[in-house]
C-alpha positions as CSV (number, residue, x, y, z in Angstrom):
1,X,106.1,93.5,105.0
2,X,102.9,90.9,105.9
3,X,99.9,91.9,107.0
4,X,99.0,91.4,110.4
5,X,95.4,89.3,110.8
6,X,93.6,91.8,111.9
7,X,93.8,94.1,109.0
8,X,93.0,91.5,106.7
9,X,89.3,90.9,108.6
10,X,88.9,94.3,108.5
11,X,89.4,95.3,105.3
12,X,86.9,92.3,104.8
13,X,84.6,93.2,106.8
14,X,84.8,97.0,105.0
15,X,83.3,95.7,102.2
16,X,81.3,93.1,103.1
17,X,79.6,94.6,106.4
18,X,77.1,91.6,106.7
19,X,80.4,89.1,107.1
20,X,82.0,86.7,110.2
21,X,85.0,86.6,109.6
22,X,87.4,84.1,111.5
23,X,91.4,84.3,110.3
24,X,94.4,81.7,110.5
25,X,97.6,82.3,111.0
26,X,98.9,78.4,109.1
27,X,102.7,78.6,109.5
28,X,102.8,81.3,111.8
29,X,104.9,83.7,109.5
30,X,102.0,86.3,109.1
31,X,102.3,84.8,105.4
32,X,99.7,81.8,105.0
33,X,96.4,82.7,105.9
34,X,93.1,80.5,105.5
35,X,90.4,82.7,106.0
36,X,86.6,82.1,106.3
37,X,83.7,84.4,105.3
38,X,80.1,83.6,106.0
39,X,78.4,86.7,104.2
40,X,74.6,86.6,103.5
41,X,75.2,88.5,100.4
42,X,76.6,85.7,98.7
43,X,73.7,84.3,98.6
44,X,72.7,83.0,95.2
45,X,76.4,83.6,93.9
46,X,78.4,81.1,92.7
47,X,81.6,80.3,94.6
48,X,84.0,81.4,92.3
49,X,81.7,85.4,92.3
50,X,81.9,85.2,96.6
51,X,85.7,84.7,96.4
52,X,85.5,87.6,93.8
53,X,84.1,89.4,96.3
54,X,86.5,88.6,99.0
55,X,89.5,89.0,96.7
56,X,88.4,92.7,95.5
57,X,87.4,93.9,99.9
58,X,91.3,92.8,99.6
59,X,92.2,95.7,97.4
60,X,94.9,93.7,94.6
61,X,97.3,92.9,98.3
62,X,96.7,88.9,97.0
63,X,100.5,88.3,95.4
64,X,101.9,91.4,97.4
65,X,101.5,92.0,101.1
66,X,99.5,89.2,101.7
67,X,101.1,86.6,100.0
68,X,98.4,83.2,100.6
69,X,94.9,83.3,101.7
70,X,93.0,79.6,101.8
71,X,89.2,81.1,101.6
72,X,86.0,79.7,102.2
73,X,83.3,81.3,101.6
74,X,79.5,80.1,102.4
75,X,76.0,81.4,103.5
76,X,75.2,81.4,106.7
77,X,72.5,78.5,107.7
């Protein structure tokens, strides 16, 4: 069963409380999402470390109930 966009955003915010999260359903099927996550906690981290933090927040659901996630991370301006 696919994950809802709100559930993805809630999981990310639970692990990264200051995160600004935008989720887009790319195919309208609840399986292919794009996420933009902006957090001050990412400052000083490499992109890989930022993305690992987001994937960790999803608790291993990538490749299972969450089939595909196009991820963009950033620090606030």
